KOLNU-451806 format. One record per residue (C-alpha): residue number from 1; y negated, z, x; residue in three letters. Coordinates in steps of 0.1 Angstrom, whole numbers. Layout:
<pts>
<pt><nr>NUM</nr><north>Y</north><up>Z</up><east>X</east><rest>ALA</rest></pt>
...
</pts>
This chain:
<pts>
<pt><nr>1</nr><north>-3575</north><up>94</up><east>844</east><rest>MET</rest></pt>
<pt><nr>2</nr><north>-3551</north><up>84</up><east>820</east><rest>THR</rest></pt>
<pt><nr>3</nr><north>-3538</north><up>118</up><east>799</east><rest>ASN</rest></pt>
<pt><nr>4</nr><north>-3501</north><up>117</up><east>786</east><rest>ILE</rest></pt>
<pt><nr>5</nr><north>-3480</north><up>139</up><east>766</east><rest>LEU</rest></pt>
<pt><nr>6</nr><north>-3444</north><up>131</up><east>767</east><rest>LEU</rest></pt>
<pt><nr>7</nr><north>-3418</north><up>151</up><east>745</east><rest>THR</rest></pt>
<pt><nr>8</nr><north>-3384</north><up>158</up><east>755</east><rest>GLY</rest></pt>
<pt><nr>9</nr><north>-3394</north><up>159</up><east>796</east><rest>SER</rest></pt>
<pt><nr>10</nr><north>-3367</north><up>178</up><east>806</east><rest>SER</rest></pt>
<pt><nr>11</nr><north>-3338</north><up>158</up><east>812</east><rest>ARG</rest></pt>
<pt><nr>12</nr><north>-3319</north><up>122</up><east>807</east><rest>GLY</rest></pt>
<pt><nr>13</nr><north>-3346</north><up>93</up><east>796</east><rest>ILE</rest></pt>
<pt><nr>14</nr><north>-3374</north><up>118</up><east>794</east><rest>GLY</rest></pt>
<pt><nr>15</nr><north>-3371</north><up>132</up><east>828</east><rest>ALA</rest></pt>
<pt><nr>16</nr><north>-3370</north><up>94</up><east>841</east><rest>ALA</rest></pt>
<pt><nr>17</nr><north>-3398</north><up>89</up><east>820</east><rest>ILE</rest></pt>
<pt><nr>18</nr><north>-3418</north><up>118</up><east>836</east><rest>ALA</rest></pt>
<pt><nr>19</nr><north>-3408</north><up>101</up><east>872</east><rest>ALA</rest></pt>
<pt><nr>20</nr><north>-3422</north><up>68</up><east>868</east><rest>THR</rest></pt>
<pt><nr>21</nr><north>-3452</north><up>83</up><east>854</east><rest>LEU</rest></pt>
<pt><nr>22</nr><north>-3457</north><up>106</up><east>885</east><rest>ASP</rest></pt>
<pt><nr>23</nr><north>-3483</north><up>83</up><east>903</east><rest>ARG</rest></pt>
<pt><nr>24</nr><north>-3520</north><up>87</up><east>911</east><rest>PRO</rest></pt>
<pt><nr>25</nr><north>-3543</north><up>86</up><east>882</east><rest>GLY</rest></pt>
<pt><nr>26</nr><north>-3520</north><up>98</up><east>855</east><rest>ILE</rest></pt>
<pt><nr>27</nr><north>-3520</north><up>140</up><east>844</east><rest>ALA</rest></pt>
<pt><nr>28</nr><north>-3488</north><up>142</up><east>825</east><rest>LEU</rest></pt>
<pt><nr>29</nr><north>-3481</north><up>174</up><east>801</east><rest>VAL</rest></pt>
<pt><nr>30</nr><north>-3447</north><up>175</up><east>797</east><rest>GLY</rest></pt>
<pt><nr>31</nr><north>-3424</north><up>191</up><east>766</east><rest>HIS</rest></pt>
<pt><nr>32</nr><north>-3393</north><up>206</up><east>770</east><rest>GLY</rest></pt>
<pt><nr>33</nr><north>-3367</north><up>238</up><east>771</east><rest>THR</rest></pt>
<pt><nr>34</nr><north>-3365</north><up>232</up><east>810</east><rest>ARG</rest></pt>
<pt><nr>35</nr><north>-3397</north><up>222</up><east>822</east><rest>SER</rest></pt>
<pt><nr>36</nr><north>-3432</north><up>217</up><east>807</east><rest>GLY</rest></pt>
<pt><nr>37</nr><north>-3445</north><up>231</up><east>772</east><rest>ILE</rest></pt>
<pt><nr>38</nr><north>-3418</north><up>249</up><east>755</east><rest>PRO</rest></pt>
<pt><nr>39</nr><north>-3416</north><up>240</up><east>717</east><rest>ALA</rest></pt>
<pt><nr>40</nr><north>-3386</north><up>241</up><east>690</east><rest>ASP</rest></pt>
<pt><nr>41</nr><north>-3390</north><up>211</up><east>668</east><rest>PHE</rest></pt>
<pt><nr>42</nr><north>-3368</north><up>227</up><east>642</east><rest>ALA</rest></pt>
<pt><nr>43</nr><north>-3401</north><up>248</up><east>637</east><rest>ASP</rest></pt>
<pt><nr>44</nr><north>-3423</north><up>232</up><east>616</east><rest>PRO</rest></pt>
<pt><nr>45</nr><north>-3453</north><up>251</up><east>635</east><rest>ALA</rest></pt>
<pt><nr>46</nr><north>-3442</north><up>237</up><east>669</east><rest>ALA</rest></pt>
<pt><nr>47</nr><north>-3456</north><up>202</up><east>669</east><rest>PRO</rest></pt>
<pt><nr>48</nr><north>-3490</north><up>212</up><east>662</east><rest>ARG</rest></pt>
<pt><nr>49</nr><north>-3487</north><up>245</up><east>689</east><rest>ALA</rest></pt>
<pt><nr>50</nr><north>-3476</north><up>216</up><east>714</east><rest>LEU</rest></pt>
<pt><nr>51</nr><north>-3504</north><up>194</up><east>705</east><rest>TRP</rest></pt>
<pt><nr>52</nr><north>-3529</north><up>224</up><east>711</east><rest>ASP</rest></pt>
<pt><nr>53</nr><north>-3513</north><up>235</up><east>742</east><rest>ALA</rest></pt>
<pt><nr>54</nr><north>-3512</north><up>200</up><east>757</east><rest>ALA</rest></pt>
<pt><nr>55</nr><north>-3549</north><up>193</up><east>749</east><rest>LEU</rest></pt>
<pt><nr>56</nr><north>-3563</north><up>227</up><east>765</east><rest>ASP</rest></pt>
<pt><nr>57</nr><north>-3542</north><up>217</up><east>797</east><rest>ARG</rest></pt>
<pt><nr>58</nr><north>-3556</north><up>182</up><east>797</east><rest>LEU</rest></pt>
<pt><nr>59</nr><north>-3590</north><up>193</up><east>795</east><rest>GLY</rest></pt>
<pt><nr>60</nr><north>-3595</north><up>182</up><east>754</east><rest>GLY</rest></pt>
<pt><nr>61</nr><north>-3586</north><up>146</up><east>757</east><rest>THR</rest></pt>
<pt><nr>62</nr><north>-3552</north><up>126</up><east>752</east><rest>LEU</rest></pt>
<pt><nr>63</nr><north>-3548</north><up>88</up><east>760</east><rest>ASP</rest></pt>
<pt><nr>64</nr><north>-3510</north><up>85</up><east>755</east><rest>VAL</rest></pt>
<pt><nr>65</nr><north>-3484</north><up>100</up><east>733</east><rest>LEU</rest></pt>
<pt><nr>66</nr><north>-3446</north><up>93</up><east>741</east><rest>ILE</rest></pt>
<pt><nr>67</nr><north>-3427</north><up>108</up><east>718</east><rest>ASN</rest></pt>
<pt><nr>68</nr><north>-3389</north><up>111</up><east>731</east><rest>ASN</rest></pt>
<pt><nr>69</nr><north>-3373</north><up>142</up><east>720</east><rest>ALA</rest></pt>
<pt><nr>70</nr><north>-3347</north><up>143</up><east>699</east><rest>GLY</rest></pt>
<pt><nr>71</nr><north>-3308</north><up>154</up><east>691</east><rest>VAL</rest></pt>
<pt><nr>72</nr><north>-3275</north><up>137</up><east>686</east><rest>PHE</rest></pt>
<pt><nr>73</nr><north>-3255</north><up>163</up><east>671</east><rest>ASP</rest></pt>
<pt><nr>74</nr><north>-3222</north><up>150</up><east>649</east><rest>ALA</rest></pt>
<pt><nr>75</nr><north>-3227</north><up>160</up><east>610</east><rest>ASN</rest></pt>
<pt><nr>76</nr><north>-3192</north><up>151</up><east>594</east><rest>PRO</rest></pt>
<pt><nr>77</nr><north>-3190</north><up>141</up><east>559</east><rest>ILE</rest></pt>
<pt><nr>78</nr><north>-3159</north><up>168</up><east>552</east><rest>GLU</rest></pt>
<pt><nr>79</nr><north>-3184</north><up>198</up><east>560</east><rest>ARG</rest></pt>
<pt><nr>80</nr><north>-3195</north><up>218</up><east>530</east><rest>THR</rest></pt>
<pt><nr>81</nr><north>-3226</north><up>206</up><east>511</east><rest>ASP</rest></pt>
<pt><nr>82</nr><north>-3248</north><up>230</up><east>526</east><rest>ALA</rest></pt>
<pt><nr>83</nr><north>-3238</north><up>224</up><east>561</east><rest>GLU</rest></pt>
<pt><nr>84</nr><north>-3243</north><up>187</up><east>556</east><rest>TRP</rest></pt>
<pt><nr>85</nr><north>-3277</north><up>188</up><east>539</east><rest>VAL</rest></pt>
<pt><nr>86</nr><north>-3287</north><up>216</up><east>567</east><rest>ALA</rest></pt>
<pt><nr>87</nr><north>-3279</north><up>193</up><east>596</east><rest>GLU</rest></pt>
<pt><nr>88</nr><north>-3292</north><up>164</up><east>579</east><rest>TRP</rest></pt>
<pt><nr>89</nr><north>-3325</north><up>180</up><east>574</east><rest>GLU</rest></pt>
<pt><nr>90</nr><north>-3325</north><up>194</up><east>611</east><rest>ARG</rest></pt>
<pt><nr>91</nr><north>-3322</north><up>162</up><east>625</east><rest>THR</rest></pt>
<pt><nr>92</nr><north>-3349</north><up>146</up><east>608</east><rest>MET</rest></pt>
<pt><nr>93</nr><north>-3372</north><up>173</up><east>613</east><rest>ARG</rest></pt>
<pt><nr>94</nr><north>-3365</north><up>169</up><east>651</east><rest>ILE</rest></pt>
<pt><nr>95</nr><north>-3359</north><up>134</up><east>655</east><rest>ASN</rest></pt>
<pt><nr>96</nr><north>-3385</north><up>120</up><east>629</east><rest>LEU</rest></pt>
<pt><nr>97</nr><north>-3411</north><up>147</up><east>612</east><rest>THR</rest></pt>
<pt><nr>98</nr><north>-3422</north><up>162</up><east>645</east><rest>ALA</rest></pt>
<pt><nr>99</nr><north>-3427</north><up>126</up><east>660</east><rest>SER</rest></pt>
<pt><nr>100</nr><north>-3448</north><up>119</up><east>628</east><rest>ALA</rest></pt>
<pt><nr>101</nr><north>-3467</north><up>149</up><east>629</east><rest>GLU</rest></pt>
<pt><nr>102</nr><north>-3478</north><up>143</up><east>666</east><rest>LEU</rest></pt>
<pt><nr>103</nr><north>-3486</north><up>108</up><east>660</east><rest>CYS</rest></pt>
<pt><nr>104</nr><north>-3508</north><up>119</up><east>632</east><rest>ARG</rest></pt>
<pt><nr>105</nr><north>-3524</north><up>143</up><east>653</east><rest>LEU</rest></pt>
<pt><nr>106</nr><north>-3528</north><up>116</up><east>681</east><rest>ALA</rest></pt>
<pt><nr>107</nr><north>-3546</north><up>88</up><east>654</east><rest>VAL</rest></pt>
<pt><nr>108</nr><north>-3570</north><up>116</up><east>641</east><rest>LEU</rest></pt>
<pt><nr>109</nr><north>-3576</north><up>124</up><east>677</east><rest>HIS</rest></pt>
<pt><nr>110</nr><north>-3587</north><up>88</up><east>686</east><rest>TRP</rest></pt>
<pt><nr>111</nr><north>-3607</north><up>84</up><east>653</east><rest>GLN</rest></pt>
<pt><nr>112</nr><north>-3626</north><up>114</up><east>660</east><rest>ALA</rest></pt>
<pt><nr>113</nr><north>-3634</north><up>105</up><east>696</east><rest>ARG</rest></pt>
<pt><nr>114</nr><north>-3642</north><up>68</up><east>686</east><rest>GLY</rest></pt>
<pt><nr>115</nr><north>-3617</north><up>54</up><east>713</east><rest>VAL</rest></pt>
<pt><nr>116</nr><north>-3582</north><up>36</up><east>712</east><rest>GLY</rest></pt>
<pt><nr>117</nr><north>-3548</north><up>51</up><east>722</east><rest>GLY</rest></pt>
<pt><nr>118</nr><north>-3513</north><up>43</up><east>728</east><rest>ARG</rest></pt>
<pt><nr>119</nr><north>-3482</north><up>59</up><east>712</east><rest>ILE</rest></pt>
<pt><nr>120</nr><north>-3448</north><up>48</up><east>726</east><rest>VAL</rest></pt>
<pt><nr>121</nr><north>-3416</north><up>62</up><east>704</east><rest>ASN</rest></pt>
<pt><nr>122</nr><north>-3383</north><up>64</up><east>720</east><rest>ILE</rest></pt>
<pt><nr>123</nr><north>-3358</north><up>51</up><east>688</east><rest>ALA</rest></pt>
<pt><nr>124</nr><north>-3325</north><up>40</up><east>690</east><rest>SER</rest></pt>
<pt><nr>125</nr><north>-3302</north><up>10</up><east>688</east><rest>ARG</rest></pt>
<pt><nr>126</nr><north>-3288</north><up>30</up><east>658</east><rest>ALA</rest></pt>
<pt><nr>127</nr><north>-3323</north><up>20</up><east>640</east><rest>ALA</rest></pt>
<pt><nr>128</nr><north>-3310</north><up>-16</up><east>632</east><rest>TYR</rest></pt>
<pt><nr>129</nr><north>-3272</north><up>-14</up><east>640</east><rest>ARG</rest></pt>
<pt><nr>130</nr><north>-3264</north><up>21</up><east>624</east><rest>GLY</rest></pt>
<pt><nr>131</nr><north>-3239</north><up>45</up><east>641</east><rest>ASP</rest></pt>
<pt><nr>132</nr><north>-3207</north><up>64</up><east>637</east><rest>SER</rest></pt>
<pt><nr>133</nr><north>-3199</north><up>81</up><east>603</east><rest>PRO</rest></pt>
<pt><nr>134</nr><north>-3210</north><up>115</up><east>619</east><rest>ALA</rest></pt>
<pt><nr>135</nr><north>-3241</north><up>101</up><east>627</east><rest>HIS</rest></pt>
<pt><nr>136</nr><north>-3257</north><up>88</up><east>595</east><rest>TRP</rest></pt>
<pt><nr>137</nr><north>-3287</north><up>112</up><east>600</east><rest>HIS</rest></pt>
<pt><nr>138</nr><north>-3294</north><up>99</up><east>634</east><rest>TYR</rest></pt>
<pt><nr>139</nr><north>-3294</north><up>67</up><east>627</east><rest>ALA</rest></pt>
<pt><nr>140</nr><north>-3314</north><up>73</up><east>594</east><rest>ALA</rest></pt>
<pt><nr>141</nr><north>-3341</north><up>92</up><east>617</east><rest>SER</rest></pt>
<pt><nr>142</nr><north>-3346</north><up>62</up><east>641</east><rest>LYS</rest></pt>
<pt><nr>143</nr><north>-3348</north><up>37</up><east>615</east><rest>ALA</rest></pt>
<pt><nr>144</nr><north>-3376</north><up>60</up><east>603</east><rest>GLY</rest></pt>
<pt><nr>145</nr><north>-3391</north><up>62</up><east>639</east><rest>MET</rest></pt>
<pt><nr>146</nr><north>-3393</north><up>23</up><east>640</east><rest>VAL</rest></pt>
<pt><nr>147</nr><north>-3407</north><up>21</up><east>605</east><rest>ALA</rest></pt>
<pt><nr>148</nr><north>-3432</north><up>45</up><east>614</east><rest>MET</rest></pt>
<pt><nr>149</nr><north>-3443</north><up>29</up><east>645</east><rest>THR</rest></pt>
<pt><nr>150</nr><north>-3448</north><up>-7</up><east>627</east><rest>LYS</rest></pt>
<pt><nr>151</nr><north>-3469</north><up>10</up><east>603</east><rest>SER</rest></pt>
<pt><nr>152</nr><north>-3492</north><up>29</up><east>628</east><rest>ILE</rest></pt>
<pt><nr>153</nr><north>-3495</north><up>-5</up><east>646</east><rest>ALA</rest></pt>
<pt><nr>154</nr><north>-3506</north><up>-26</up><east>614</east><rest>ARG</rest></pt>
<pt><nr>155</nr><north>-3527</north><up>3</up><east>602</east><rest>GLY</rest></pt>
<pt><nr>156</nr><north>-3550</north><up>14</up><east>632</east><rest>TYR</rest></pt>
<pt><nr>157</nr><north>-3549</north><up>-18</up><east>653</east><rest>ALA</rest></pt>
<pt><nr>158</nr><north>-3586</north><up>-23</up><east>643</east><rest>ARG</rest></pt>
<pt><nr>159</nr><north>-3592</north><up>13</up><east>658</east><rest>ASP</rest></pt>
<pt><nr>160</nr><north>-3577</north><up>1</up><east>692</east><rest>GLY</rest></pt>
<pt><nr>161</nr><north>-3548</north><up>21</up><east>688</east><rest>ILE</rest></pt>
<pt><nr>162</nr><north>-3517</north><up>7</up><east>695</east><rest>LEU</rest></pt>
<pt><nr>163</nr><north>-3481</north><up>17</up><east>685</east><rest>ALA</rest></pt>
<pt><nr>164</nr><north>-3448</north><up>5</up><east>707</east><rest>PHE</rest></pt>
<pt><nr>165</nr><north>-3410</north><up>18</up><east>701</east><rest>ALA</rest></pt>
<pt><nr>166</nr><north>-3382</north><up>14</up><east>724</east><rest>VAL</rest></pt>
<pt><nr>167</nr><north>-3348</north><up>10</up><east>711</east><rest>CYS</rest></pt>
<pt><nr>168</nr><north>-3320</north><up>20</up><east>736</east><rest>PRO</rest></pt>
<pt><nr>169</nr><north>-3286</north><up>15</up><east>732</east><rest>GLY</rest></pt>
<pt><nr>170</nr><north>-3261</north><up>41</up><east>753</east><rest>PHE</rest></pt>
<pt><nr>171</nr><north>-3279</north><up>54</up><east>780</east><rest>THR</rest></pt>
<pt><nr>172</nr><north>-3262</north><up>73</up><east>811</east><rest>MET</rest></pt>
<pt><nr>173</nr><north>-3275</north><up>107</up><east>802</east><rest>THR</rest></pt>
<pt><nr>174</nr><north>-3252</north><up>139</up><east>796</east><rest>GLY</rest></pt>
<pt><nr>175</nr><north>-3253</north><up>132</up><east>760</east><rest>MET</rest></pt>
<pt><nr>176</nr><north>-3242</north><up>99</up><east>765</east><rest>ALA</rest></pt>
<pt><nr>177</nr><north>-3214</north><up>105</up><east>788</east><rest>GLU</rest></pt>
<pt><nr>178</nr><north>-3199</north><up>130</up><east>766</east><rest>ASP</rest></pt>
<pt><nr>179</nr><north>-3203</north><up>105</up><east>734</east><rest>TYR</rest></pt>
<pt><nr>180</nr><north>-3183</north><up>76</up><east>754</east><rest>LEU</rest></pt>
<pt><nr>181</nr><north>-3158</north><up>98</up><east>767</east><rest>SER</rest></pt>
<pt><nr>182</nr><north>-3151</north><up>111</up><east>733</east><rest>SER</rest></pt>
<pt><nr>183</nr><north>-3152</north><up>76</up><east>715</east><rest>ARG</rest></pt>
<pt><nr>184</nr><north>-3125</north><up>59</up><east>743</east><rest>GLY</rest></pt>
<pt><nr>185</nr><north>-3147</north><up>52</up><east>771</east><rest>GLY</rest></pt>
<pt><nr>186</nr><north>-3137</north><up>18</up><east>783</east><rest>ASP</rest></pt>
<pt><nr>187</nr><north>-3132</north><up>6</up><east>747</east><rest>ALA</rest></pt>
<pt><nr>188</nr><north>-3166</north><up>13</up><east>738</east><rest>LEU</rest></pt>
<pt><nr>189</nr><north>-3181</north><up>-5</up><east>771</east><rest>LEU</rest></pt>
<pt><nr>190</nr><north>-3161</north><up>-36</up><east>758</east><rest>ALA</rest></pt>
<pt><nr>191</nr><north>-3187</north><up>-39</up><east>731</east><rest>ASP</rest></pt>
<pt><nr>192</nr><north>-3216</north><up>-41</up><east>758</east><rest>ILE</rest></pt>
<pt><nr>193</nr><north>-3215</north><up>-77</up><east>773</east><rest>PRO</rest></pt>
<pt><nr>194</nr><north>-3235</north><up>-62</up><east>801</east><rest>LEU</rest></pt>
<pt><nr>195</nr><north>-3203</north><up>-41</up><east>808</east><rest>GLY</rest></pt>
<pt><nr>196</nr><north>-3223</north><up>-8</up><east>815</east><rest>ARG</rest></pt>
<pt><nr>197</nr><north>-3247</north><up>16</up><east>799</east><rest>VAL</rest></pt>
<pt><nr>198</nr><north>-3282</north><up>15</up><east>805</east><rest>ALA</rest></pt>
<pt><nr>199</nr><north>-3294</north><up>39</up><east>836</east><rest>ALA</rest></pt>
<pt><nr>200</nr><north>-3321</north><up>64</up><east>821</east><rest>PRO</rest></pt>
<pt><nr>201</nr><north>-3347</north><up>46</up><east>849</east><rest>GLU</rest></pt>
<pt><nr>202</nr><north>-3341</north><up>13</up><east>829</east><rest>GLU</rest></pt>
<pt><nr>203</nr><north>-3356</north><up>29</up><east>796</east><rest>VAL</rest></pt>
<pt><nr>204</nr><north>-3382</north><up>45</up><east>816</east><rest>ALA</rest></pt>
<pt><nr>205</nr><north>-3395</north><up>15</up><east>831</east><rest>ASP</rest></pt>
<pt><nr>206</nr><north>-3399</north><up>-3</up><east>798</east><rest>VAL</rest></pt>
<pt><nr>207</nr><north>-3417</north><up>33</up><east>784</east><rest>ALA</rest></pt>
<pt><nr>208</nr><north>-3442</north><up>31</up><east>812</east><rest>ARG</rest></pt>
<pt><nr>209</nr><north>-3449</north><up>-5</up><east>806</east><rest>PHE</rest></pt>
<pt><nr>210</nr><north>-3456</north><up>1</up><east>770</east><rest>LEU</rest></pt>
<pt><nr>211</nr><north>-3476</north><up>33</up><east>777</east><rest>ALA</rest></pt>
<pt><nr>212</nr><north>-3501</north><up>17</up><east>808</east><rest>LEU</rest></pt>
<pt><nr>213</nr><north>-3494</north><up>-18</up><east>807</east><rest>GLU</rest></pt>
<pt><nr>214</nr><north>-3486</north><up>-38</up><east>778</east><rest>ALA</rest></pt>
<pt><nr>215</nr><north>-3514</north><up>-62</up><east>765</east><rest>PRO</rest></pt>
<pt><nr>216</nr><north>-3529</north><up>-53</up><east>730</east><rest>ALA</rest></pt>
<pt><nr>217</nr><north>-3512</north><up>-82</up><east>711</east><rest>SER</rest></pt>
<pt><nr>218</nr><north>-3481</north><up>-65</up><east>717</east><rest>MET</rest></pt>
<pt><nr>219</nr><north>-3490</north><up>-37</up><east>696</east><rest>THR</rest></pt>
<pt><nr>220</nr><north>-3459</north><up>-31</up><east>666</east><rest>GLY</rest></pt>
<pt><nr>221</nr><north>-3431</north><up>-45</up><east>693</east><rest>ALA</rest></pt>
<pt><nr>222</nr><north>-3398</north><up>-27</up><east>694</east><rest>VAL</rest></pt>
<pt><nr>223</nr><north>-3382</north><up>-35</up><east>726</east><rest>LEU</rest></pt>
<pt><nr>224</nr><north>-3342</north><up>-34</up><east>729</east><rest>ASP</rest></pt>
<pt><nr>225</nr><north>-3324</north><up>-20</up><east>759</east><rest>VAL</rest></pt>
<pt><nr>226</nr><north>-3289</north><up>-20</up><east>751</east><rest>ASN</rest></pt>
<pt><nr>227</nr><north>-3270</north><up>-48</up><east>772</east><rest>GLY</rest></pt>
<pt><nr>228</nr><north>-3269</north><up>-69</up><east>746</east><rest>ALA</rest></pt>
<pt><nr>229</nr><north>-3249</north><up>-49</up><east>724</east><rest>SER</rest></pt>
<pt><nr>230</nr><north>-3272</north><up>-56</up><east>694</east><rest>TYR</rest></pt>
<pt><nr>231</nr><north>-3296</north><up>-85</up><east>693</east><rest>VAL</rest></pt>
<pt><nr>232</nr><north>-3318</north><up>-94</up><east>665</east><rest>ARG</rest></pt>
</pts>
């Protein structure tokens, strides 16, 4: 049995990942406001509480951590100093710091047990290409997630602890639909050579492969799912 903790499992990419992992031999614990274990990552105590609750449900062992939870809220520079900094810090805590805390707990868990494990972090194309003028914080949080993933891969490969990241571009979730319409829709699609945004199931298939099947020598890999809108 492979025990998996998936954050942000209630909707969009997270729900698609949960669906593709709904198969024999997998015990999945999800996190989210609509399903799974509730935890507000804006609260510094939430990651540890989620971790402990997930371990309790999974009988004390975890094999795979998938960090998918995140926010994408605009933060225009015209806001007051206090408003802008508050939104920056909220986004960093939810998108990056909470994921880092869970990664740390996972690494310590596997080291204590003397076994390997896998981390899959859902980052973003924005980590490499940047994002809109109102989303500095989002891009920075996802770039941090990529750097963290590579650091974990390099630091703990000898322990059998593998780390991967996925960098989607626009994905047809409710959040992406709203953003596409607010940014001109067709004009934004013109920047994607494939001619469409990704389906959540496409990102989920990559996450499932990394969580269950990717060879160990792939550790540290960052896989793009963006319709060739950003290539590197």
